[in-house]
N, C-alpha and C positions, 0 to 999 in steps of 0.2 A: 661383525665388522671385519673386513679382510685386511690382511697385512699390507696389501698393495695400497688400499685406501689410506691406511695409517701413515705409510711411508710418503704418499703423495701430500697429505696434509702437513706432515712434519717438514717436508721439503719446501712447501709453500710458506710456512711460518718462518723458516730460516731465511728464505729469500726476502720476505718482508722485513725481517730484522736487519739483514745485511743492507738492504736498500735504505732503511732509516738511518743506519750507522753511516753509510756513505754520504747520505744527504747532510748529516750533521758535520761530517768532516769537510765537506765542500762549502758549508755555510759560513759566512755569506759570500756568494760569488757575484753579487751585483748590489747596487745601493739599496739600503733599507729605509723605509719611511716610518718615522715616529710621529704619529698624529697627536697634536695637543689640542684639546677641545675648547680652547679659549683663545682670544686675540693675543697677538704678540705684545710683549712688554711687561706682563705680570709675572708673579712668582712662578707659576706653572711653566711658563715659557722660559724663564731664566734657568730653572733647574733642568729642563729638557735639553736646552742647548749645551749646558755643561756636560751632561751625560752623553749626548750625541757626539760631541767632539772627542771624548775619551774612547767611546766605542769605535769611532772611525780610526783613531790612532792605533787601537789595539788590533783591529781586524784588517786594516788595509783596504777597507771599503767604506764608502760614505754612508753615514747614518744621518738622514736629512729630516729636519723638523718641518712639519706641515701644520699650520694653524687652521683648524676647521671648527669655528665657533658656532654657537646657536643652541637654543632650547636647553639651557642649563647644562651643557656638555653632552646632551643626547645626540646632537648632530654628528660630532666627531666620533662618539662611541659607536653609532650606527655604521659609519664608514668602515671602522675597523672590524666590527662584528661580521659585516658582509664581505670582507676581503678573503682572499684565498688563505687558508691556514698553513702558510709555508714559511712563516718567520720574517717575511719581507714587509709586513705592515703591522706595526705595534701601536699601542695606546699608552701614553704617559699622562696620567690624569690626577687631579685633586679628587676628593671624595665624591662630589655630586653624582656623576653618572655610574659610579661603582657601588656606592653605599648609601646615598642620600635620596636620590630621586624616586626610588621605589616606594618610599614612605610619603613623598611629597606630591607626586603626580597621581592623578586618578587612573591614568592609563599610560603605559610605557611601551615603546616599540620593541623593546627587548628585555629579557631577564638577564641581568649582568652575571648572575651565578652560572647560568647555562651558556652564556654567549662568550665568556672569556676564560682563558687559562692564566692563572696568576704566575708572575715571574718574580717580581721583587718589590719590596718597599724601598724606594730610592732615597727618600728624605722625609724627615719630620720637621715642621716649622712652627714656632710660636705664632699665635694670633695676637695682635696688639690693638689697643684702642687709641686712636689718634684724632686730634681735633685741629681746626683752623686756629691760628694764633689769636684771632679776634674774639674767640669765644671766651667768655668770662668764667672759666673753670680751670683750676690748676690741678684738680684731682677728681677721682670718681665721685666722691661725696658731693663736691661742689657741682659737678655735672648733673647728678641726680636732683639736687636741690633746684638747679636752674630749670631742668626739664619739668619738675613738678610746679614751678612757679609760672611756666609758660607752656602748658600742655598743648600738644599738636602743632607747635611752631618750630621745634628743632628737627632737622632732617639728618638722616644718616645714609651714606651711600654704600653700595656693594657692587661686586663684580657681576651680579645678576641674581634673579630669583632662585632660591634654593642653594646658593653658594654657601660655603662655610661662614663667610663674613656676614652674609645676610642673616643666617640662622643664629649666629652669635649675637647680633643686634636684637633679634627677636627674643632671645633668651634674656638679655639685659632688660628689655621692656617688661618681660613677665616677672622676673625675679625682683627688680627694683620698683615695679608698679608705676612705670612712667609711660607717657604717651609721646613717642617720637615717630617721625614719618619716614618710611623706607623709600629710597630712591634707587631703583635698580639701573645698572649700566651694562653695556655689552663688554664686560671685561674689567679687571682691576685697574689697568693703566688709565683708561678714561675717567674712572671714578676718582683716582688719585689726582689726576690733572685738575678736576673740578674742586677737589678739596683744597689743593694748593691755591687755586684761584679764588677760593672763598664762596663758591656757588653752593656748596653743602657745608654743614657745620662739623660733621664728624664721620668716622667710619671705623669698623674693625677691618684689619687687613693682615695678610701674612707678612712676617718679618722681612723676607727678601724684597718685597715690593715697597717697603716703607723706610728701611734703614737709611738709605741715601738722603731721603727728604728730611728725616729727623736730624741727621748730621748737618744738613744745610740750614736747619732751623726754619724750613719752609712750613713745617707743621709741628705741633706739640704732641708728645706721647704721654698718655695718662696712666696706662696700665697694661699688663700682660694678662691674657685670658686663661693661660694654662695654670697647672697646679704649682709651678715653681717659677721663679724669676728667670729671665732669659740671659744667657751668657753674654750676648751682644749688648744688652742694656741692663747691667746688673743693679743699677740704682733705681730702676723702675719697678714699683710694687705690682703684685698680682691684683686682679679684681677681687679675689677672695680676701686678700690682705686689706683691701680698701673698704671692707664692710659687707661684702656679699659672700658669706661663707659657702663653700661647696661649689662655687662657680669655677668650672674647668672645661675648657675647649681648646683643642689644637688642630692643626691641619697637617696634611701629608701629601706626598706624591708617589704614585705607584705605577709600575710597568706591567702591562698585561698583553697577551696575544689573543688572536681569535681562538675559540674552542677548537679542538681537534688538531692543533698544531703538533707535529711529531714531537714525542718526548725527548729525543736526542737534541733537537734544536732548542727546546725549552731549557734543557739542562745546560747547554752551552751558554745561553743567554744569562741564566742564573749565575753560572760560574764567572762569566765575564763581568757582570755588574757587581758581584761580590768583590772581585779583585779590584775593580775601580774604586768602590766605596771604601776599601781598606787601604788605598794608597794615600800617603801623606799629602800629596798635592791636591787630590780631590777633597779630602777632609779639610784642608786649608781653605780651598775655594768655597766650600759649603759654609764654613764658619764665618767667612767674610760677609756672607749675605744673611747670616743669622740662622742657618739651617744645620741640622745634624744628620749624618748618614744613617740610612735604614739598616736594620739588622735581621730582617726576616725575608725568607725566599721560598718560592715554590708552594708546597702544601701549607707550610707554616704561614706564609703570607695570605693564603686562602682563608685560613682560620682567623687571621687578623681582620680580613675584610668582613667576615661574618659577624665578628664582635663589634666592629665599627658600625655596621648596618644597624645592629640592635641599639647602640648608643645614640645614634642620630635619630632613630625612630622615637626614642624616649624624649629627646630634646624637642623634636617637632611636636609631639603630643603635649608636653609640658608648656611649651611657649604658645601653642595655638597657631603656629605659623601657617600661613596660607599663601598660595601664589597670587601675586597682584593681577 
């Protein structure tokens, strides 16, 4: 191998590195699109708009939320995966298109592990069990007794097939040995509207989407699905405390970019999001909706996604959940 060839290759590598560094320094030089793969109004949308505003303030460029719902989050995920990997199109999503759908769908249009570069776990949120006030159940034990007395007559809503709240309901069916009917909606907000109106009896939903309705007493909260009680509702027991030992499910929202997005841009986004999540104002705003700031970024968040995929695969198998 000639010295000239080696010098040429080194020069090329240096130019690529300098170009990437320059790109990161200039980023963002125009508005950035954050795709949310569910309709407006739900927990995913609430968290995304909080983060987008903070990123806009920090960078002097608009970070704009775009709702692209459909197919359990797959539609929005496809949009981002097919976008130019330049940092100007990002995905902020709950688990389904990143860690659930691979175990739930027979075929997927993309492999999330190969399609996306992990940036940050933005927030974790408790999942809570809520019911319409007319339902004659004050706690989980009474709900299970009612469901056993009236098999196939109680329905539970969700934000859609394969969503965390759908699968949490399926897990309850499996663990408690009850027959309740799943009613999928196109997003958590329309499901909540129907719960408040009394068109469905109950649902599991993420804390940010239910807290206001609970405070208004439009719905009753029976339990938290996680391993511990929620800070926003400290008097509400967990499902496990209510007689179903080992029941533990929570949700989260994560930020990813298309695969092959330059490392310097990913590093800047990780740094920016970490700074935002550590700010007292953002922590206060997240606490107000019952969420907690994420603490893992980059490759560590990638490991989190792998572990979450394994967890949901086990839940799907144990519950026998199928797409309607």
